[in-house]
N, CA, C and O atoms as CSV, one atom per row, in Angstrom:
chain,resi,resn,atom,element,x,y,z
A,1,MET,N,N,9.976,50.890,-24.707
A,1,MET,CA,C,8.809,50.076,-24.467
A,1,MET,C,C,8.901,48.784,-25.249
A,1,MET,O,O,8.613,47.716,-24.710
A,2,PHE,N,N,9.300,48.859,-26.520
A,2,PHE,CA,C,9.424,47.674,-27.346
A,2,PHE,C,C,10.470,46.722,-26.761
A,2,PHE,O,O,10.291,45.505,-26.742
A,3,ARG,N,N,11.559,47.313,-26.289
A,3,ARG,CA,C,12.640,46.504,-25.737
A,3,ARG,C,C,12.196,45.773,-24.465
A,3,ARG,O,O,12.550,44.607,-24.293
A,4,SER,N,N,11.437,46.411,-23.570
A,4,SER,CA,C,11.015,45.748,-22.331
A,4,SER,C,C,9.993,44.650,-22.614
A,4,SER,O,O,10.005,43.616,-21.946
A,5,ALA,N,N,9.124,44.850,-23.575
A,5,ALA,CA,C,8.163,43.810,-23.941
A,5,ALA,C,C,8.887,42.614,-24.541
A,5,ALA,O,O,8.548,41.466,-24.255
A,6,THR,N,N,9.880,42.887,-25.368
A,6,THR,CA,C,10.660,41.813,-25.983
A,6,THR,C,C,11.433,41.047,-24.923
A,6,THR,O,O,11.483,39.818,-24.961
A,7,SER,N,N,12.027,41.748,-23.991
A,7,SER,CA,C,12.792,41.060,-22.939
A,7,SER,C,C,11.874,40.242,-22.027
A,7,SER,O,O,12.278,39.185,-21.542
A,8,ARG,N,N,10.660,40.708,-21.789
A,8,ARG,CA,C,9.704,39.925,-20.996
A,8,ARG,C,C,9.332,38.643,-21.723
A,8,ARG,O,O,9.304,37.569,-21.122
A,9,ILE,N,N,9.047,38.753,-23.010
A,9,ILE,CA,C,8.694,37.574,-23.797
A,9,ILE,C,C,9.860,36.602,-23.821
A,9,ILE,O,O,9.676,35.394,-23.668
A,10,LEU,N,N,11.046,37.126,-24.014
A,10,LEU,CA,C,12.232,36.282,-24.034
A,10,LEU,C,C,12.428,35.597,-22.673
A,10,LEU,O,O,12.778,34.418,-22.615
A,11,SER,N,N,12.207,36.323,-21.603
A,11,SER,CA,C,12.335,35.745,-20.253
A,11,SER,C,C,11.319,34.628,-20.044
A,11,SER,O,O,11.647,33.581,-19.485
A,12,LEU,N,N,10.095,34.851,-20.491
A,12,LEU,CA,C,9.057,33.820,-20.368
A,12,LEU,C,C,9.399,32.586,-21.192
A,12,LEU,O,O,9.168,31.458,-20.757
A,13,MET,N,N,9.953,32.806,-22.390
A,13,MET,CA,C,10.334,31.677,-23.237
A,13,MET,C,C,11.447,30.867,-22.590
A,13,MET,O,O,11.416,29.636,-22.610
A,14,VAL,N,N,12.442,31.562,-22.011
A,14,VAL,CA,C,13.542,30.865,-21.334
A,14,VAL,C,C,13.011,30.090,-20.131
A,14,VAL,O,O,13.403,28.944,-19.915
A,15,ALA,N,N,12.132,30.696,-19.353
A,15,ALA,CA,C,11.552,30.015,-18.191
A,15,ALA,C,C,10.760,28.789,-18.633
A,15,ALA,O,O,10.852,27.726,-18.020
A,16,GLY,N,N,9.987,28.946,-19.695
A,16,GLY,CA,C,9.217,27.815,-20.216
A,16,GLY,C,C,10.123,26.692,-20.684
A,16,GLY,O,O,9.838,25.518,-20.447
A,17,TYR,N,N,11.213,27.049,-21.349
A,17,TYR,CA,C,12.174,26.041,-21.802
A,17,TYR,C,C,12.790,25.304,-20.613
A,17,TYR,O,O,12.917,24.080,-20.638
A,18,LEU,N,N,13.165,26.036,-19.588
A,18,LEU,CA,C,13.780,25.414,-18.416
A,18,LEU,C,C,12.810,24.464,-17.726
A,18,LEU,O,O,13.209,23.390,-17.276
A,19,LEU,N,N,11.552,24.846,-17.639
A,19,LEU,CA,C,10.557,23.959,-17.032
A,19,LEU,C,C,10.343,22.715,-17.884
A,19,LEU,O,O,10.212,21.615,-17.348
A,20,THR,N,N,10.307,22.876,-19.182
A,20,THR,CA,C,10.121,21.744,-20.087
A,20,THR,C,C,11.338,20.833,-20.075
A,20,THR,O,O,11.200,19.610,-20.088
A,21,ALA,N,N,12.522,21.417,-20.049
A,21,ALA,CA,C,13.749,20.626,-20.054
A,21,ALA,C,C,13.872,19.786,-18.792
A,21,ALA,O,O,14.456,18.703,-18.814
A,22,ALA,N,N,13.322,20.285,-17.698
A,22,ALA,CA,C,13.380,19.533,-16.448
A,22,ALA,C,C,12.482,18.314,-16.500
A,22,ALA,O,O,12.658,17.390,-15.707
A,23,GLY,N,N,11.518,18.288,-17.419
A,23,GLY,CA,C,10.611,17.151,-17.540
A,23,GLY,C,C,9.479,17.249,-16.538
A,23,GLY,O,O,9.441,18.154,-15.704
A,24,PRO,N,N,8.564,16.309,-16.633
A,24,PRO,CA,C,7.439,16.324,-15.693
A,24,PRO,C,C,7.924,16.016,-14.283
A,24,PRO,O,O,8.956,15.368,-14.110
A,25,PRO,N,N,7.189,16.476,-13.276
A,25,PRO,CA,C,7.606,16.188,-11.907
A,25,PRO,C,C,7.654,14.672,-11.684
A,25,PRO,O,O,6.769,13.937,-12.122
A,26,GLN,N,N,8.691,14.232,-11.002
A,26,GLN,CA,C,8.837,12.807,-10.731
A,26,GLN,C,C,7.860,12.387,-9.642
A,26,GLN,O,O,7.735,13.046,-8.610
A,27,GLN,N,N,7.179,11.292,-9.887
A,27,GLN,CA,C,6.219,10.786,-8.918
A,27,GLN,C,C,6.943,9.818,-7.981
A,27,GLN,O,O,7.640,8.910,-8.435
A,28,VAL,N,N,6.779,10.010,-6.710
A,28,VAL,CA,C,7.417,9.160,-5.719
A,28,VAL,C,C,6.520,7.951,-5.473
A,28,VAL,O,O,5.320,8.095,-5.240
A,29,ALA,N,N,7.112,6.763,-5.526
A,29,ALA,CA,C,6.349,5.537,-5.295
A,29,ALA,C,C,5.909,5.470,-3.836
A,29,ALA,O,O,6.627,5.899,-2.933
A,30,ASN,N,N,4.727,4.929,-3.628
A,30,ASN,CA,C,4.242,4.741,-2.267
A,30,ASN,C,C,5.151,3.763,-1.529
A,30,ASN,O,O,5.744,2.869,-2.134
A,31,SER,N,N,5.249,3.942,-0.241
A,31,SER,CA,C,6.021,3.020,0.586
A,31,SER,C,C,5.235,1.719,0.754
A,31,SER,O,O,4.047,1.661,0.437
A,32,GLN,N,N,5.896,0.690,1.248
A,32,GLN,CA,C,5.200,-0.568,1.501
A,32,GLN,C,C,4.101,-0.383,2.543
A,32,GLN,O,O,3.048,-1.014,2.453
A,33,VAL,N,N,4.337,0.466,3.516
A,33,VAL,CA,C,3.308,0.737,4.519
A,33,VAL,C,C,2.074,1.348,3.854
A,33,VAL,O,O,0.947,0.946,4.143
A,34,GLN,N,N,2.287,2.318,2.966
A,34,GLN,CA,C,1.161,2.957,2.276
A,34,GLN,C,C,0.429,1.970,1.378
A,34,GLN,O,O,-0.802,1.968,1.336
A,35,VAL,N,N,1.165,1.138,0.663
A,35,VAL,CA,C,0.541,0.143,-0.218
A,35,VAL,C,C,-0.289,-0.841,0.617
A,35,VAL,O,O,-1.426,-1.155,0.264
A,36,ALA,N,N,0.276,-1.318,1.707
A,36,ALA,CA,C,-0.448,-2.268,2.559
A,36,ALA,C,C,-1.708,-1.629,3.133
A,36,ALA,O,O,-2.762,-2.264,3.172
A,37,ARG,N,N,-1.608,-0.396,3.571
A,37,ARG,CA,C,-2.779,0.303,4.123
A,37,ARG,C,C,-3.851,0.503,3.060
A,37,ARG,O,O,-5.031,0.261,3.316
A,38,GLN,N,N,-3.450,0.945,1.863
A,38,GLN,CA,C,-4.425,1.126,0.778
A,38,GLN,C,C,-5.112,-0.201,0.447
A,38,GLN,O,O,-6.318,-0.245,0.207
A,39,PHE,N,N,-4.335,-1.269,0.439
A,39,PHE,CA,C,-4.874,-2.597,0.158
A,39,PHE,C,C,-5.926,-2.980,1.199
A,39,PHE,O,O,-7.041,-3.367,0.849
A,40,LEU,N,N,-5.570,-2.873,2.462
A,40,LEU,CA,C,-6.505,-3.261,3.525
A,40,LEU,C,C,-7.749,-2.374,3.536
A,40,LEU,O,O,-8.858,-2.869,3.737
A,41,LEU,N,N,-7.578,-1.084,3.325
A,41,LEU,CA,C,-8.742,-0.189,3.288
A,41,LEU,C,C,-9.653,-0.518,2.105
A,41,LEU,O,O,-10.876,-0.434,2.223
A,42,ALA,N,N,-9.068,-0.891,0.970
A,42,ALA,CA,C,-9.881,-1.296,-0.182
A,42,ALA,C,C,-10.656,-2.572,0.130
A,42,ALA,O,O,-11.830,-2.688,-0.219
A,43,VAL,N,N,-10.004,-3.527,0.785
A,43,VAL,CA,C,-10.699,-4.767,1.182
A,43,VAL,C,C,-11.846,-4.438,2.125
A,43,VAL,O,O,-12.963,-4.919,1.936
A,44,LEU,N,N,-11.579,-3.627,3.135
A,44,LEU,CA,C,-12.607,-3.294,4.122
A,44,LEU,C,C,-13.763,-2.514,3.508
A,44,LEU,O,O,-14.887,-2.576,4.006
A,45,ALA,N,N,-13.496,-1.782,2.433
A,45,ALA,CA,C,-14.554,-1.025,1.753
A,45,ALA,C,C,-15.273,-1.872,0.704
A,45,ALA,O,O,-16.233,-1.412,0.086
A,46,GLY,N,N,-14.813,-3.104,0.502
A,46,GLY,CA,C,-15.423,-3.967,-0.514
A,46,GLY,C,C,-15.039,-3.571,-1.929
A,46,GLY,O,O,-15.736,-3.924,-2.881
A,47,ASN,N,N,-13.952,-2.851,-2.078
A,47,ASN,CA,C,-13.466,-2.436,-3.389
A,47,ASN,C,C,-12.498,-3.508,-3.890
A,47,ASN,O,O,-11.280,-3.330,-3.868
A,48,TRP,N,N,-13.073,-4.625,-4.342
A,48,TRP,CA,C,-12.297,-5.817,-4.675
A,48,TRP,C,C,-11.306,-5.585,-5.806
A,48,TRP,O,O,-10.165,-6.042,-5.732
A,49,GLU,N,N,-11.720,-4.890,-6.838
A,49,GLU,CA,C,-10.837,-4.662,-7.987
A,49,GLU,C,C,-9.589,-3.868,-7.588
A,49,GLU,O,O,-8.473,-4.226,-7.965
A,50,ALA,N,N,-9.782,-2.796,-6.830
A,50,ALA,CA,C,-8.640,-1.977,-6.398
A,50,ALA,C,C,-7.702,-2.790,-5.509
A,50,ALA,O,O,-6.483,-2.724,-5.664
A,51,ALA,N,N,-8.264,-3.544,-4.593
A,51,ALA,CA,C,-7.439,-4.366,-3.705
A,51,ALA,C,C,-6.703,-5.443,-4.500
A,51,ALA,O,O,-5.519,-5.691,-4.271
A,52,TYR,N,N,-7.398,-6.069,-5.419
A,52,TYR,CA,C,-6.817,-7.149,-6.224
A,52,TYR,C,C,-5.640,-6.644,-7.061
A,52,TYR,O,O,-4.658,-7.363,-7.247
A,53,GLN,N,N,-5.733,-5.425,-7.559
A,53,GLN,CA,C,-4.661,-4.854,-8.374
A,53,GLN,C,C,-3.394,-4.583,-7.564
A,53,GLN,O,O,-2.318,-4.413,-8.136
A,54,GLN,N,N,-3.514,-4.542,-6.246
A,54,GLN,CA,C,-2.340,-4.325,-5.383
A,54,GLN,C,C,-1.500,-5.597,-5.237
A,54,GLN,O,O,-0.361,-5.539,-4.774
A,55,LEU,N,N,-2.061,-6.742,-5.629
A,55,LEU,CA,C,-1.342,-8.006,-5.508
A,55,LEU,C,C,-0.302,-8.137,-6.622
A,55,LEU,O,O,-0.465,-7.583,-7.709
A,56,SER,N,N,0.754,-8.871,-6.336
A,56,SER,CA,C,1.778,-9.117,-7.357
A,56,SER,C,C,1.176,-9.993,-8.456
A,56,SER,O,O,0.216,-10.720,-8.205
A,57,PRO,N,N,1.723,-9.933,-9.663
A,57,PRO,CA,C,1.221,-10.780,-10.746
A,57,PRO,C,C,1.257,-12.274,-10.386
A,57,PRO,O,O,0.331,-13.012,-10.724
A,58,ALA,N,N,2.308,-12.715,-9.712
A,58,ALA,CA,C,2.396,-14.128,-9.315
A,58,ALA,C,C,1.277,-14.504,-8.358
A,58,ALA,O,O,0.707,-15.591,-8.456
A,59,THR,N,N,0.962,-13.609,-7.434
A,59,THR,CA,C,-0.118,-13.874,-6.475
A,59,THR,C,C,-1.466,-13.879,-7.180
A,59,THR,O,O,-2.308,-14.731,-6.894
A,60,ARG,N,N,-1.684,-12.941,-8.097
A,60,ARG,CA,C,-2.947,-12.918,-8.853
A,60,ARG,C,C,-3.103,-14.179,-9.696
A,60,ARG,O,O,-4.214,-14.683,-9.865
A,61,GLN,N,N,-1.998,-14.687,-10.221
A,61,GLN,CA,C,-2.068,-15.905,-11.027
A,61,GLN,C,C,-2.483,-17.097,-10.168
A,61,GLN,O,O,-3.219,-17.968,-10.632
A,62,GLN,N,N,-2.025,-17.144,-8.939
A,62,GLN,CA,C,-2.362,-18.240,-8.031
A,62,GLN,C,C,-3.713,-18.054,-7.359
A,62,GLN,O,O,-4.291,-19.014,-6.850
A,63,LEU,N,N,-4.223,-16.816,-7.353
A,63,LEU,CA,C,-5.433,-16.487,-6.612
A,63,LEU,C,C,-6.398,-15.699,-7.503
A,63,LEU,O,O,-6.373,-14.468,-7.494
A,64,PRO,N,N,-7.242,-16.388,-8.269
A,64,PRO,CA,C,-8.202,-15.657,-9.109
A,64,PRO,C,C,-9.127,-14.795,-8.238
A,64,PRO,O,O,-9.253,-15.018,-7.034
A,65,LEU,N,N,-9.763,-13.818,-8.866
A,65,LEU,CA,C,-10.584,-12.855,-8.128
A,65,LEU,C,C,-11.619,-13.505,-7.211
A,65,LEU,O,O,-11.734,-13.072,-6.065
A,66,PRO,N,N,-12.382,-14.518,-7.639
A,66,PRO,CA,C,-13.344,-15.132,-6.697
A,66,PRO,C,C,-12.653,-15.746,-5.469
A,66,PRO,O,O,-13.157,-15.636,-4.352
A,67,ALA,N,N,-11.516,-16.384,-5.680
A,67,ALA,CA,C,-10.769,-16.953,-4.555
A,67,ALA,C,C,-10.199,-15.854,-3.673
A,67,ALA,O,O,-10.131,-16.001,-2.453
A,68,PHE,N,N,-9.789,-14.752,-4.293
A,68,PHE,CA,C,-9.294,-13.607,-3.540
A,68,PHE,C,C,-10.377,-13.076,-2.611
A,68,PHE,O,O,-10.124,-12.815,-1.435
A,69,ARG,N,N,-11.582,-12.918,-3.144
A,69,ARG,CA,C,-12.684,-12.421,-2.314
A,69,ARG,C,C,-12.929,-13.345,-1.132
A,69,ARG,O,O,-13.165,-12.881,-0.017
A,70,ALA,N,N,-12.875,-14.647,-1.370
A,70,ALA,CA,C,-13.058,-15.610,-0.279
A,70,ALA,C,C,-11.908,-15.514,0.731
A,70,ALA,O,O,-12.124,-15.640,1.936
A,71,ALA,N,N,-10.688,-15.291,0.235
A,71,ALA,CA,C,-9.525,-15.209,1.124
A,71,ALA,C,C,-9.550,-13.961,1.994
A,71,ALA,O,O,-8.928,-13.941,3.057
A,72,THR,N,N,-10.252,-12.927,1.568
A,72,THR,CA,C,-10.328,-11.697,2.366
A,72,THR,C,C,-11.436,-11.764,3.425
A,72,THR,O,O,-11.542,-10.870,4.264
A,73,GLN,N,N,-12.244,-12.797,3.390
A,73,GLN,CA,C,-13.374,-12.906,4.324
A,73,GLN,C,C,-12.954,-12.827,5.794
A,73,GLN,O,O,-13.651,-12.176,6.572
A,74,PRO,N,N,-11.852,-13.457,6.214
A,74,PRO,CA,C,-11.449,-13.313,7.623
A,74,PRO,C,C,-11.174,-11.859,8.029
A,74,PRO,O,O,-11.436,-11.478,9.170
A,75,ILE,N,N,-10.655,-11.056,7.115
A,75,ILE,CA,C,-10.407,-9.637,7.408
A,75,ILE,C,C,-11.740,-8.932,7.640
A,75,ILE,O,O,-11.885,-8.151,8.581
A,76,ILE,N,N,-12.696,-9.213,6.785
A,76,ILE,CA,C,-14.019,-8.588,6.893
A,76,ILE,C,C,-14.749,-9.079,8.137
A,76,ILE,O,O,-15.418,-8.299,8.814
A,77,ASP,N,N,-14.624,-10.369,8.439
A,77,ASP,CA,C,-15.255,-10.912,9.652
A,77,ASP,C,C,-14.742,-10.209,10.903
A,77,ASP,O,O,-15.521,-9.874,11.795
A,78,GLN,N,N,-13.428,-9.987,10.966
A,78,GLN,CA,C,-12.865,-9.305,12.131
A,78,GLN,C,C,-13.315,-7.842,12.182
A,78,GLN,O,O,-13.489,-7.287,13.267
A,79,ALA,N,N,-13.502,-7.225,11.032
A,79,ALA,CA,C,-13.969,-5.833,10.994
A,79,ALA,C,C,-15.386,-5.725,11.553
A,79,ALA,O,O,-15.752,-4.683,12.098
A,80,ARG,N,N,-16.175,-6.762,11.431
A,80,ARG,CA,C,-17.528,-6.746,12.023
A,80,ARG,C,C,-17.447,-6.678,13.545
A,80,ARG,O,O,-18.323,-6.110,14.197
A,81,THR,N,N,-16.405,-7.251,14.094
A,81,THR,CA,C,-16.216,-7.234,15.541
A,81,THR,C,C,-15.565,-5.936,16.009
A,81,THR,O,O,-16.000,-5.343,16.996
A,82,TYR,N,N,-14.529,-5.496,15.305
A,82,TYR,CA,C,-13.711,-4.374,15.772
A,82,TYR,C,C,-13.900,-3.074,15.003
A,82,TYR,O,O,-13.350,-2.046,15.399
A,83,GLY,N,N,-14.652,-3.091,13.927
A,83,GLY,CA,C,-14.832,-1.892,13.115
A,83,GLY,C,C,-13.761,-1.795,12.045
A,83,GLY,O,O,-12.751,-2.494,12.118
A,84,PRO,N,N,-13.965,-0.937,11.047
A,84,PRO,CA,C,-13.058,-0.882,9.900
A,84,PRO,C,C,-11.821,0.009,10.071
A,84,PRO,O,O,-11.014,0.109,9.147
A,85,VAL,N,N,-11.658,0.647,11.212
A,85,VAL,CA,C,-10.527,1.565,11.394
A,85,VAL,C,C,-9.297,0.757,11.795
A,85,VAL,O,O,-9.320,-0.001,12.766
A,86,ILE,N,N,-8.223,0.935,11.026
A,86,ILE,CA,C,-6.980,0.206,11.300
A,86,ILE,C,C,-5.852,1.177,11.590
A,86,ILE,O,O,-5.863,2.326,11.147
A,87,ASP,N,N,-4.886,0.692,12.340
A,87,ASP,CA,C,-3.691,1.471,12.664
A,87,ASP,C,C,-2.461,0.622,12.406
A,87,ASP,O,O,-2.488,-0.598,12.564
A,88,LEU,N,N,-1.376,1.285,12.004
A,88,LEU,CA,C,-0.116,0.586,11.814
A,88,LEU,C,C,0.337,0.015,13.151
A,88,LEU,O,O,0.351,0.716,14.163
A,89,TYR,N,N,0.699,-1.231,13.149
A,89,TYR,CA,C,1.166,-1.885,14.354
A,89,TYR,C,C,2.687,-2.028,14.328
A,89,TYR,O,O,3.376,-1.617,15.262
A,90,LYS,N,N,3.199,-2.613,13.248
A,90,LYS,CA,C,4.648,-2.748,13.128
A,90,LYS,C,C,5.009,-3.077,11.684
A,90,LYS,O,O,4.173,-3.529,10.901
A,91,LEU,N,N,6.260,-2.842,11.359
A,91,LEU,CA,C,6.794,-3.257,10.076
A,91,LEU,C,C,8.183,-3.794,10.315
A,91,LEU,O,O,8.875,-3.387,11.248
A,92,GLY,N,N,8.575,-4.703,9.470
A,92,GLY,CA,C,9.892,-5.287,9.664
A,92,GLY,C,C,10.185,-6.356,8.643
A,92,GLY,O,O,9.604,-6.390,7.559
A,93,TYR,N,N,11.110,-7.237,9.018
A,93,TYR,CA,C,11.550,-8.314,8.145
A,93,TYR,C,C,11.510,-9.614,8.915
A,93,TYR,O,O,11.849,-9.662,10.097
A,94,ARG,N,N,11.092,-10.676,8.233
A,94,ARG,CA,C,11.122,-12.013,8.812
A,94,ARG,C,C,12.195,-12.825,8.097
A,94,ARG,O,O,12.335,-12.748,6.877
A,95,LEU,N,N,12.934,-13.587,8.851
A,95,LEU,CA,C,13.914,-14.493,8.271
A,95,LEU,C,C,13.218,-15.839,8.108
A,95,LEU,O,O,12.815,-16.460,9.091
A,96,ARG,N,N,13.079,-16.281,6.872
A,96,ARG,CA,C,12.410,-17.538,6.553
A,96,ARG,C,C,13.364,-18.714,6.690
A,96,ARG,O,O,14.578,-18.538,6.796
A,97,GLU,N,N,12.798,-19.916,6.687
A,97,GLU,CA,C,13.590,-21.139,6.860
A,97,GLU,C,C,14.688,-21.278,5.807
A,97,GLU,O,O,15.761,-21.807,6.093
A,98,ASP,N,N,14.421,-20.807,4.597
A,98,ASP,CA,C,15.429,-20.910,3.529
A,98,ASP,C,C,16.386,-19.712,3.532
A,98,ASP,O,O,17.056,-19.450,2.534
A,99,ASP,N,N,16.448,-18.998,4.640
A,99,ASP,CA,C,17.326,-17.843,4.838
A,99,ASP,C,C,16.997,-16.654,3.945
A,99,ASP,O,O,17.844,-15.784,3.742
A,100,THR,N,N,15.783,-16.603,3.411
A,100,THR,CA,C,15.363,-15.410,2.675
A,100,THR,C,C,14.716,-14.448,3.661
A,100,THR,O,O,14.126,-14.855,4.661
A,101,VAL,N,N,14.840,-13.191,3.360
A,101,VAL,CA,C,14.263,-12.151,4.202
A,101,VAL,C,C,12.961,-11.696,3.555
A,101,VAL,O,O,12.918,-11.422,2.355
A,102,GLN,N,N,11.909,-11.617,4.349
A,102,GLN,CA,C,10.605,-11.224,3.823
A,102,GLN,C,C,10.094,-9.987,4.566
A,102,GLN,O,O,9.866,-10.038,5.775
A,103,PRO,N,N,9.914,-8.871,3.838
A,103,PRO,CA,C,9.359,-7.672,4.468
A,103,PRO,C,C,7.876,-7.869,4.779
A,103,PRO,O,O,7.149,-8.515,4.024
A,104,PHE,N,N,7.447,-7.303,5.897
A,104,PHE,CA,C,6.029,-7.369,6.244
A,104,PHE,C,C,5.595,-6.056,6.876
A,104,PHE,O,O,6.398,-5.294,7.414
A,105,VAL,N,N,4.293,-5.825,6.789
A,105,VAL,CA,C,3.669,-4.688,7.452
A,105,VAL,C,C,2.460,-5.260,8.189
A,105,VAL,O,O,1.679,-6.021,7.618
A,106,ALA,N,N,2.314,-4.896,9.441
A,106,ALA,CA,C,1.214,-5.419,10.245
A,106,ALA,C,C,0.355,-4.266,10.761
A,106,ALA,O,O,0.864,-3.238,11.207
A,107,PHE,N,N,-0.939,-4.463,10.691
A,107,PHE,CA,C,-1.909,-3.503,11.197
A,107,PHE,C,C,-2.788,-4.195,12.223
A,107,PHE,O,O,-2.887,-5.421,12.260
A,108,GLN,N,N,-3.421,-3.386,13.050
A,108,GLN,CA,C,-4.427,-3.891,13.976
A,108,GLN,C,C,-5.650,-3.009,13.846
A,108,GLN,O,O,-5.567,-1.849,13.444
A,109,TYR,N,N,-6.784,-3.584,14.194
A,109,TYR,CA,C,-7.998,-2.780,14.258
A,109,TYR,C,C,-7.867,-1.854,15.460
A,109,TYR,O,O,-7.484,-2.287,16.547
A,110,ARG,N,N,-8.182,-0.593,15.264
A,110,ARG,CA,C,-8.004,0.381,16.339
A,110,ARG,C,C,-8.778,-0.019,17.592
A,110,ARG,O,O,-8.241,0.061,18.697
A,111,ALA,N,N,-10.029,-0.448,17.440
A,111,ALA,CA,C,-10.839,-0.824,18.606
A,111,ALA,C,C,-10.222,-2.010,19.342
A,111,ALA,O,O,-10.332,-2.103,20.564
A,112,ASP,N,N,-9.585,-2.904,18.622
A,112,ASP,CA,C,-8.943,-4.053,19.253
A,112,ASP,C,C,-7.663,-3.641,19.960
A,112,ASP,O,O,-7.330,-4.195,21.007
A,113,SER,N,N,-6.943,-2.677,19.402
A,113,SER,CA,C,-5.678,-2.259,20.010
A,113,SER,C,C,-5.892,-1.411,21.260
A,113,SER,O,O,-4.965,-1.228,22.049
A,114,LEU,N,N,-7.102,-0.893,21.448
A,114,LEU,CA,C,-7.400,-0.112,22.649
A,114,LEU,C,C,-7.686,-0.999,23.854
A,114,LEU,O,O,-7.665,-0.536,24.994
A,115,ARG,N,N,-7.949,-2.250,23.599
A,115,ARG,CA,C,-8.197,-3.205,24.687
A,115,ARG,C,C,-6.870,-3.797,25.147
A,115,ARG,O,O,-5.876,-3.758,24.423
A,116,PRO,N,N,-6.868,-4.344,26.353
A,116,PRO,CA,C,-5.631,-5.011,26.794
A,116,PRO,C,C,-5.342,-6.222,25.899
A,116,PRO,O,O,-6.189,-7.098,25.728
A,117,GLY,N,N,-4.160,-6.255,25.347
A,117,GLY,CA,C,-3.752,-7.381,24.511
A,117,GLY,C,C,-4.608,-7.560,23.275
A,117,GLY,O,O,-5.626,-8.248,23.341
A,118,PRO,N,N,-4.236,-6.964,22.142
A,118,PRO,CA,C,-5.007,-7.127,20.912
A,118,PRO,C,C,-5.188,-8.597,20.542
A,118,PRO,O,O,-4.365,-9.443,20.894
A,119,HIS,N,N,-6.254,-8.884,19.841
A,119,HIS,CA,C,-6.610,-10.261,19.504
A,119,HIS,C,C,-6.104,-10.695,18.132
A,119,HIS,O,O,-5.757,-11.861,17.943
A,120,VAL,N,N,-6.060,-9.762,17.168
A,120,VAL,CA,C,-5.653,-10.131,15.810
A,120,VAL,C,C,-4.721,-9.076,15.214
A,120,VAL,O,O,-4.688,-7.919,15.631
A,121,GLN,N,N,-3.978,-9.531,14.234
A,121,GLN,CA,C,-3.083,-8.664,13.479
A,121,GLN,C,C,-3.336,-8.925,11.998
A,121,GLN,O,O,-3.477,-10.074,11.581
A,122,LEU,N,N,-3.394,-7.867,11.214
A,122,LEU,CA,C,-3.543,-7.991,9.765
A,122,LEU,C,C,-2.146,-7.917,9.170
A,122,LEU,O,O,-1.482,-6.885,9.263
A,123,ASP,N,N,-1.708,-8.988,8.572
A,123,ASP,CA,C,-0.333,-9.131,8.115
A,123,ASP,C,C,-0.286,-9.075,6.592
A,123,ASP,O,O,-0.999,-9.820,5.920
A,124,VAL,N,N,0.548,-8.196,6.047
A,124,VAL,CA,C,0.730,-8.050,4.606
A,124,VAL,C,C,2.215,-8.214,4.320
A,124,VAL,O,O,3.048,-7.540,4.925
A,125,THR,N,N,2.548,-9.122,3.384
A,125,THR,CA,C,3.957,-9.367,3.074
A,125,THR,C,C,4.268,-8.994,1.623
A,125,THR,O,O,3.399,-8.980,0.751
A,126,PHE,N,N,5.540,-8.696,1.413
A,126,PHE,CA,C,6.054,-8.306,0.099
A,126,PHE,C,C,7.191,-9.258,-0.262
A,126,PHE,O,O,7.844,-9.803,0.627
A,127,PRO,N,N,7.436,-9.464,-1.563
A,127,PRO,CA,C,8.504,-10.384,-1.953
A,127,PRO,C,C,9.903,-9.907,-1.556
A,127,PRO,O,O,10.767,-10.725,-1.239
A,128,ASP,N,N,10.133,-8.594,-1.569
A,128,ASP,CA,C,11.431,-8.046,-1.167
A,128,ASP,C,C,11.242,-6.587,-0.768
A,128,ASP,O,O,10.139,-6.051,-0.876
A,129,SER,N,N,12.299,-5.950,-0.314
A,129,SER,CA,C,12.180,-4.595,0.226
A,129,SER,C,C,11.891,-3.538,-0.841
A,129,SER,O,O,11.430,-2.445,-0.511
A,130,ALA,N,N,12.153,-3.842,-2.106
A,130,ALA,CA,C,11.897,-2.882,-3.179
A,130,ALA,C,C,10.501,-3.044,-3.783
A,130,ALA,O,O,10.032,-2.156,-4.496
A,131,ALA,N,N,9.843,-4.151,-3.510
A,131,ALA,CA,C,8.543,-4.460,-4.120
A,131,ALA,C,C,7.451,-3.545,-3.584
A,131,ALA,O,O,7.456,-3.163,-2.414
A,132,ARG,N,N,6.529,-3.208,-4.451
A,132,ARG,CA,C,5.367,-2.410,-4.064
A,132,ARG,C,C,4.071,-3.133,-4.405
A,132,ARG,O,O,2.997,-2.533,-4.419
A,133,GLN,N,N,4.187,-4.435,-4.679
A,133,GLN,CA,C,3.015,-5.259,-4.900
A,133,GLN,C,C,3.017,-6.362,-3.854
A,133,GLN,O,O,4.067,-6.889,-3.486
A,134,ILE,N,N,1.840,-6.697,-3.391
A,134,ILE,CA,C,1.687,-7.587,-2.246
A,134,ILE,C,C,1.833,-9.046,-2.647
A,134,ILE,O,O,1.262,-9.504,-3.637
A,135,GLN,N,N,2.615,-9.759,-1.848
A,135,GLN,CA,C,2.821,-11.181,-2.083
A,135,GLN,C,C,1.753,-12.011,-1.366
A,135,GLN,O,O,1.236,-12.979,-1.925
A,136,ALA,N,N,1.426,-11.630,-0.132
A,136,ALA,CA,C,0.465,-12.414,0.653
A,136,ALA,C,C,-0.152,-11.528,1.735
A,136,ALA,O,O,0.368,-10.464,2.069
A,137,PHE,N,N,-1.268,-11.999,2.264
A,137,PHE,CA,C,-1.945,-11.308,3.364
A,137,PHE,C,C,-2.640,-12.362,4.207
A,137,PHE,O,O,-2.989,-13.437,3.721
A,138,ARG,N,N,-2.837,-12.037,5.477
A,138,ARG,CA,C,-3.528,-12.966,6.374
A,138,ARG,C,C,-3.914,-12.273,7.660
A,138,ARG,O,O,-3.419,-11.193,7.981
A,139,VAL,N,N,-4.801,-12.910,8.386
A,139,VAL,CA,C,-5.165,-12.486,9.733
A,139,VAL,C,C,-4.420,-13.414,10.687
A,139,VAL,O,O,-4.528,-14.636,10.590
A,140,VAL,N,N,-3.672,-12.828,11.599
A,140,VAL,CA,C,-2.884,-13.601,12.557
A,140,VAL,C,C,-3.534,-13.485,13.929
A,140,VAL,O,O,-3.591,-12.392,14.492
A,141,PRO,N,N,-4.029,-14.606,14.482
A,141,PRO,CA,C,-4.551,-14.553,15.853
A,141,PRO,C,C,-3.400,-14.309,16.840
A,141,PRO,O,O,-2.340,-14.925,16.728
A,142,LEU,N,N,-3.614,-13.422,17.790
A,142,LEU,CA,C,-2.566,-13.112,18.750
A,142,LEU,C,C,-2.793,-13.788,20.098
A,142,LEU,O,O,-1.973,-13.646,21.005
A,143,ARG,N,N,-3.866,-14.500,20.236
A,143,ARG,CA,C,-4.138,-15.219,21.486
A,143,ARG,C,C,-4.489,-16.634,21.211
A,143,ARG,O,O,-4.751,-17.397,22.140
């Protein structure tokens, strides 16, 4: 009996050591699509601080919070027409005039995408493919 209790304790200690040695579970970074969606949903919910924190430091430096709120107004205006539900439209890369590649994620309002020929696209860009902070955002008229 003493031996089995000792071996159980020893087994638990070894298991605990192995779990500790492995370290904490690694957290997987959100994809650019997820970051862009979280950003747009925060804007549509009026959660300015959360949305603002998704911007890159360079963008925040160029766009103080009051200016950011004003810059998001076109997104909110379109939501009054089409509702706050958005769907992924496309993601890809744009080749800029200076031959740099710019990743982007585009969403559309679900109510607008159900009609023939959507009217607007919500465009979110990143500085590069590894970035998880937003460089720019805009509403793109499609007609």
